[in-house]
VMD Tcl script that draws the C-alpha trace (Angstrom):
set ca {
  {-62.44 -3.31 21.87}
  {-60.15 -4.31 19.13}
  {-60.97 -1.02 17.23}
  {-60.06 0.98 20.37}
  {-56.77 -0.95 20.77}
  {-55.80 -0.36 17.06}
  {-56.66 3.18 17.23}
  {-54.59 3.67 20.40}
  {-51.70 1.75 18.97}
  {-51.83 3.85 15.74}
  {-51.96 6.96 17.84}
  {-48.95 5.82 19.86}
  {-47.05 5.15 16.49}
  {-47.91 8.53 15.18}
  {-46.73 10.25 18.26}
  {-43.47 8.19 18.71}
  {-42.45 7.98 15.00}
  {-41.49 11.60 14.78}
  {-39.52 11.34 18.09}
  {-37.37 8.60 16.48}
  {-36.86 10.54 13.36}
  {-35.81 13.60 15.51}
  {-33.49 11.54 17.49}
  {-31.79 10.28 14.48}
  {-31.52 13.69 12.93}
  {-30.14 14.94 16.14}
  {-27.29 12.45 15.82}
  {-26.35 14.17 12.42}
  {-26.86 17.57 14.14}
  {-24.60 16.69 17.00}
  {-21.88 15.30 14.67}
  {-22.11 18.40 12.56}
  {-21.68 20.69 15.55}
  {-18.61 18.77 16.78}
  {-17.04 18.86 13.28}
  {-17.62 22.68 13.06}
  {-15.13 22.92 16.11}
  {-12.51 20.86 14.22}
  {-9.74 22.81 12.51}
  {-6.80 20.85 10.84}
  {-4.54 23.62 12.25}
  {-5.39 22.43 15.70}
  {-5.02 18.67 15.27}
  {-2.40 18.54 17.91}
  {-4.87 19.63 20.49}
  {-6.24 16.62 22.29}
  {-9.80 18.40 22.33}
  {-9.79 18.52 18.62}
  {-9.12 14.85 18.33}
  {-11.74 14.16 21.03}
  {-14.37 16.26 18.99}
  {-13.80 14.08 15.86}
  {-13.92 10.88 17.80}
  {-17.19 11.82 19.37}
  {-18.45 13.08 16.02}
  {-17.90 9.55 14.67}
  {-20.06 7.98 17.26}
  {-22.99 10.25 16.42}
  {-22.54 9.80 12.61}
  {-22.22 6.06 12.91}
  {-25.48 5.94 14.64}
  {-27.17 8.03 11.99}
  {-25.55 6.02 9.22}
  {-26.79 2.66 10.63}
  {-30.40 3.96 10.90}
  {-32.77 3.51 7.93}
  {-34.27 7.00 8.44}
  {-30.99 8.88 8.04}
  {-28.83 6.41 6.10}
  {-29.51 8.25 2.81}
  {-29.68 11.72 4.39}
  {-27.27 14.06 2.35}
  {-26.30 16.12 5.37}
  {-25.45 12.74 7.07}
  {-23.17 11.81 4.15}
  {-21.61 15.25 3.98}
  {-20.51 15.08 7.59}
  {-19.66 11.42 7.53}
  {-17.32 12.05 4.62}
  {-15.62 14.95 6.59}
  {-15.39 12.94 9.78}
  {-13.82 9.87 8.20}
  {-11.49 12.15 6.22}
  {-10.52 13.88 9.54}
  {-9.80 10.54 11.27}
  {-7.12 9.95 8.50}
  {-5.58 13.42 9.16}
  {-5.49 12.75 12.86}
  {-3.87 9.37 12.32}
  {-1.26 10.98 10.12}
  {-0.55 13.48 12.91}
  {-0.10 10.64 15.38}
  {2.35 8.96 12.95}
  {4.49 12.08 13.01}
  {4.59 11.73 16.84}
  {5.77 8.03 16.56}
  {2.57 6.18 16.69}
  {2.29 3.97 13.64}
  {-1.26 3.94 12.18}
  {-3.31 0.87 11.41}
  {-3.09 0.83 7.60}
  {-6.07 -1.39 7.18}
  {-8.19 0.84 9.36}
  {-7.02 3.87 7.42}
  {-8.10 2.26 4.10}
  {-11.39 1.56 5.61}
  {-11.78 5.16 6.69}
  {-10.78 6.29 3.12}
  {-13.40 3.93 1.65}
  {-16.11 5.30 3.87}
  {-15.17 8.83 3.32}
  {-15.04 8.49 -0.52}
  {-18.35 6.59 -0.55}
  {-20.12 9.42 1.23}
  {-18.53 12.06 -0.81}
  {-19.75 10.29 -3.93}
  {-23.33 10.24 -2.50}
  {-23.06 13.94 -2.02}
  {-21.72 14.75 -5.42}
  {-24.19 12.38 -7.17}
  {-27.24 14.03 -5.41}
  {-29.54 15.56 -8.00}
  {-30.41 18.51 -5.64}
  {-26.70 19.11 -5.08}
  {-27.41 20.55 -1.68}
  {-23.93 19.97 -0.19}
  {-21.93 19.52 -3.47}
  {-20.11 22.98 -3.29}
  {-19.33 22.58 0.38}
  {-17.94 18.98 -0.23}
  {-15.79 20.37 -3.15}
  {-14.53 23.30 -0.97}
  {-13.67 20.90 1.88}
  {-11.34 19.00 -0.53}
  {-10.15 21.91 -2.55}
  {-8.78 23.64 0.56}
  {-6.68 20.66 1.54}
  {-5.52 19.94 -2.02}
  {-4.26 23.53 -2.48}
  {-2.47 23.48 0.88}
  {-0.66 20.16 -0.03}
  {0.09 21.39 -3.63}
  {1.58 24.71 -2.39}
  {3.60 22.86 0.09}
  {4.86 20.78 -2.96}
  {5.73 23.94 -4.86}
  {7.49 25.54 -1.97}
  {9.78 22.53 -1.28}
  {10.29 21.86 -5.03}
  {11.60 25.47 -5.36}
  {13.78 24.84 -2.39}
  {15.21 21.82 -4.13}
  {13.80 19.58 -1.24}
  {12.51 16.99 -3.73}
  {11.61 14.40 -1.00}
  {9.18 16.71 0.78}
  {7.99 18.05 -2.65}
  {7.12 14.54 -3.66}
  {5.10 14.03 -0.57}
  {3.29 17.38 -0.98}
  {2.35 16.72 -4.65}
  {1.36 13.14 -3.88}
  {-0.82 14.14 -1.10}
  {-2.53 16.71 -3.32}
  {-3.26 13.96 -5.91}
  {-4.55 11.43 -3.43}
  {-6.78 13.86 -1.45}
  {-8.36 14.96 -4.87}
  {-9.29 11.41 -5.47}
  {-11.63 11.56 -2.34}
  {-14.06 13.38 -4.70}
  {-13.15 11.35 -7.83}
  {-10.88 14.08 -9.40}
  {-7.68 13.05 -11.08}
  {-5.36 15.87 -10.37}
  {-3.05 15.78 -13.49}
  {-0.84 18.58 -12.49}
  {-0.11 16.94 -9.09}
  {0.44 13.65 -10.89}
  {2.95 15.19 -13.18}
  {4.71 17.13 -10.43}
  {4.86 13.98 -8.29}
  {6.76 12.11 -11.09}
  {9.18 14.98 -11.62}
  {9.84 15.26 -7.86}
  {10.31 11.61 -7.39}
  {12.92 11.49 -10.27}
  {14.95 14.40 -8.82}
  {14.73 13.09 -5.28}
  {15.90 9.61 -6.33}
  {18.74 10.96 -8.46}
  {19.94 13.01 -5.59}
  {19.80 9.90 -3.22}
  {21.55 7.56 -5.73}
  {24.46 9.96 -6.08}
  {25.18 9.26 -2.32}
  {24.27 5.66 -2.60}
  {21.31 6.06 -0.39}
  {19.57 3.12 -1.96}
  {17.04 2.22 0.81}
  {15.66 5.84 1.02}
  {15.53 6.00 -2.80}
  {13.52 2.68 -2.89}
  {11.26 4.07 -0.19}
  {10.27 7.20 -2.06}
  {10.06 5.40 -5.52}
  {7.82 2.68 -3.93}
  {5.56 5.31 -2.23}
  {5.00 6.84 -5.70}
  {4.69 3.35 -7.35}
  {1.87 2.43 -4.94}
  {0.00 5.60 -5.87}
  {0.66 5.26 -9.64}
  {1.43 1.66 -10.45}
  {1.16 2.22 -14.23}
  {3.43 5.24 -14.33}
  {6.30 4.24 -16.69}
  {8.60 7.00 -15.38}
  {8.25 5.70 -11.76}
  {8.71 2.09 -13.03}
  {11.98 3.13 -14.78}
  {13.07 4.79 -11.74}
  {12.61 1.62 -9.73}
  {14.50 -0.34 -12.50}
  {17.39 2.13 -12.14}
  {17.50 1.86 -8.35}
  {17.55 -1.82 -8.28}
  {20.20 -2.04 -11.11}
  {22.33 0.20 -9.09}
  {21.80 -1.98 -5.99}
  {22.74 -4.89 -8.08}
  {19.33 -6.45 -7.61}
  {18.85 -7.90 -11.13}
  {15.88 -9.96 -10.23}
  {13.78 -6.96 -8.99}
  {14.96 -4.70 -11.81}
  {13.78 -7.32 -14.33}
  {10.53 -7.67 -12.57}
  {9.88 -4.00 -12.94}
  {11.10 -4.04 -16.57}
  {8.54 -6.84 -17.31}
  {5.85 -4.79 -15.61}
  {6.75 -1.82 -17.80}
  {6.80 -3.72 -20.95}
  {3.40 -5.30 -20.25}
  {1.98 -1.73 -19.90}
  {3.87 -0.40 -22.89}
  {5.75 -3.14 -24.98}
  {7.33 -0.54 -27.38}
  {8.70 1.71 -24.69}
  {12.27 2.42 -26.08}
  {13.14 4.36 -22.84}
  {12.84 1.23 -20.82}
  {15.56 -0.46 -22.81}
  {17.56 2.64 -22.84}
  {17.63 2.98 -19.13}
  {18.31 -0.68 -18.77}
  {21.20 -0.43 -21.24}
  {22.85 2.63 -19.60}
  {22.61 0.98 -16.10}
  {24.23 -2.20 -17.49}
  {27.09 -0.03 -18.69}
  {27.59 1.33 -15.08}
  {27.62 -2.23 -13.86}
  {30.19 -3.21 -16.49}
  {27.82 -5.83 -17.79}
  {28.82 -4.86 -21.38}
  {27.07 -7.44 -23.33}
  {23.69 -7.01 -21.79}
  {24.21 -3.18 -22.22}
  {24.70 -3.75 -26.00}
  {21.67 -6.05 -26.24}
  {19.34 -3.55 -24.32}
  {20.39 -0.42 -26.34}
  {20.15 -2.41 -29.58}
  {16.59 -3.28 -28.67}
  {15.76 0.44 -28.08}
  {17.10 1.24 -31.45}
  {15.02 -1.55 -33.05}
  {12.00 -0.05 -31.46}
  {12.97 3.42 -32.85}
  {15.66 3.37 -35.56}
  {15.90 7.17 -35.17}
  {16.49 7.04 -31.43}
  {19.71 9.24 -31.49}
  {20.27 9.08 -27.72}
  {20.42 5.34 -27.84}
  {22.67 5.38 -30.98}
  {25.11 7.66 -29.14}
  {25.17 5.69 -26.04}
  {25.59 2.38 -27.95}
  {28.25 3.71 -30.16}
  {30.21 5.28 -27.34}
  {29.78 2.17 -25.28}
  {31.14 -0.09 -28.03}
  {34.10 2.25 -28.65}
  {35.04 2.24 -24.96}
  {34.52 -1.47 -24.75}
  {36.80 -2.10 -27.73}
  {39.48 -0.03 -26.05}
  {39.22 -2.08 -22.84}
  {39.64 -5.21 -24.76}
  {42.60 -3.85 -26.52}
  {44.14 -2.68 -23.21}
  {43.42 -6.22 -21.56}
  {45.19 -7.87 -24.55}
  {48.21 -5.49 -24.16}
  {48.48 -6.34 -20.50}
  {49.17 -9.94 -21.28}
  {52.35 -11.64 -22.35}
  {52.54 -11.55 -26.16}
  {52.78 -15.33 -26.29}
  {49.44 -15.82 -24.51}
  {46.93 -17.31 -27.03}
  {44.35 -15.12 -25.50}
  {45.93 -11.96 -26.86}
  {44.78 -12.67 -30.44}
  {41.33 -13.56 -29.19}
  {41.00 -10.22 -27.35}
  {42.43 -8.23 -30.21}
  {39.92 -9.82 -32.60}
  {37.06 -9.04 -30.18}
  {38.25 -5.55 -29.99}
  {38.30 -4.99 -33.80}
  {34.74 -6.57 -34.15}
  {33.46 -4.36 -31.37}
  {34.97 -1.20 -33.21}
  {33.11 -2.23 -36.39}
  {30.01 -2.57 -34.54}
  {30.55 0.95 -33.01}
  {31.08 2.35 -36.54}
  {27.71 1.10 -37.95}
  {25.83 2.83 -35.09}
  {27.88 6.13 -34.89}
  {27.81 6.62 -38.61}
  {23.93 6.51 -38.52}
  {24.09 8.82 -35.61}
  {26.37 11.43 -37.41}
  {23.99 11.52 -40.38}
  {21.41 13.10 -38.34}
  {23.75 15.03 -36.01}
  {26.50 16.24 -38.42}
  {27.96 18.88 -36.05}
  {28.43 16.61 -32.93}
  {32.16 17.21 -32.54}
  {32.59 14.52 -29.86}
  {31.21 11.83 -32.21}
  {33.15 13.05 -35.06}
  {36.31 12.64 -33.00}
  {35.28 9.12 -31.94}
  {34.67 8.25 -35.66}
  {38.18 9.69 -36.50}
  {39.79 7.56 -33.90}
  {37.79 4.43 -34.63}
  {38.63 4.54 -38.40}
  {42.23 5.24 -37.57}
  {42.45 2.24 -35.22}
  {40.90 0.10 -37.99}
  {43.43 1.36 -40.64}
  {40.85 3.37 -42.67}
  {43.30 6.28 -43.35}
  {41.09 8.34 -45.72}
  {37.91 8.01 -43.61}
  {39.88 8.98 -40.54}
  {41.30 12.04 -42.12}
  {37.82 13.05 -43.39}
  {36.32 12.95 -39.82}
  {39.32 14.57 -38.23}
  {38.89 17.57 -40.62}
  {35.12 17.75 -39.98}
  {35.85 17.73 -36.21}
  {38.60 20.43 -36.48}
  {36.16 22.66 -38.56}
  {33.74 22.89 -35.67}
  {34.58 25.58 -33.30}
}
mol new
graphics top color blue
foreach p $ca { graphics top sphere $p radius 0.5 }
foreach p [lrange $ca 0 end-1] q [lrange $ca 1 end] { graphics top cylinder $p $q radius 0.2 }
display resetview
């Protein structure tokens, strides 16, 4: 009796087991069929969105079942479906529906995990298909970036290159060209916006890039510059410290800080920052030039300020002394600069005027002749 029951039960299992497996594989097939109807070019079509959402239901069932959880076909379509959900959310955002950022991050995590499974599969059954799926989108975004870059629409160029870089990461590829082009576009876009004092928009673009590449020194320098121009010293110094933590010997960080302080008329801080840049690289001619010119101009301002006061004012002597001291500091820097750039007529002229103001007649004449000899 027991034997007959066991045999009957085993027979039932052997009959029903393939049916379960077939049912689960059907979920993968149904998801695949729906995804074959999906085309990014028709994302605006409600039917396209519905196909992806229905495909998600089938693929989630397949992913949750032990029989198909490690099936490479399941992972291949799961990666595509969850990526498509992100595309659709981005399309909705363009129509004014703000996406759930946390949900999009979950979609991205799921998609990347399944792409990794496909790429790591020793049989590599779907590897080329997965790579083509991403490659097609990367090329589309990258070419969009190139088109807008050539049109000098650097804001949209930034978005194109950034999208190309981020999409490539779905299959674990660091797109160095897209990374570099993103950096260039961000800098041009921000420069254009700062010229018209569009600080908030400049911050949005730079922060978008910073989120994608938080250790990119060029992006950090851009954020420092934006916040200095906004007058937000606290945030500027925050990014400066981040940059120095990444690269403590980055002379450009101090150079940008120094030139920005000049624009803000914070002359002492400008001198300190540019001096630090030169300490890091004693042959940093750009910093030498900026520091020397800054000190020369600062000395002239001090002299002018003294001249505007009543001659009996005790502050006159103090300002004149400060002016002389500042001119002497300018000489030290500019003479080091001119040793390496002997034909820089502008600096030769500054040196002539500086020596003249300090009463160094012979030196003044020497630099005047050198400047005049350059056509």
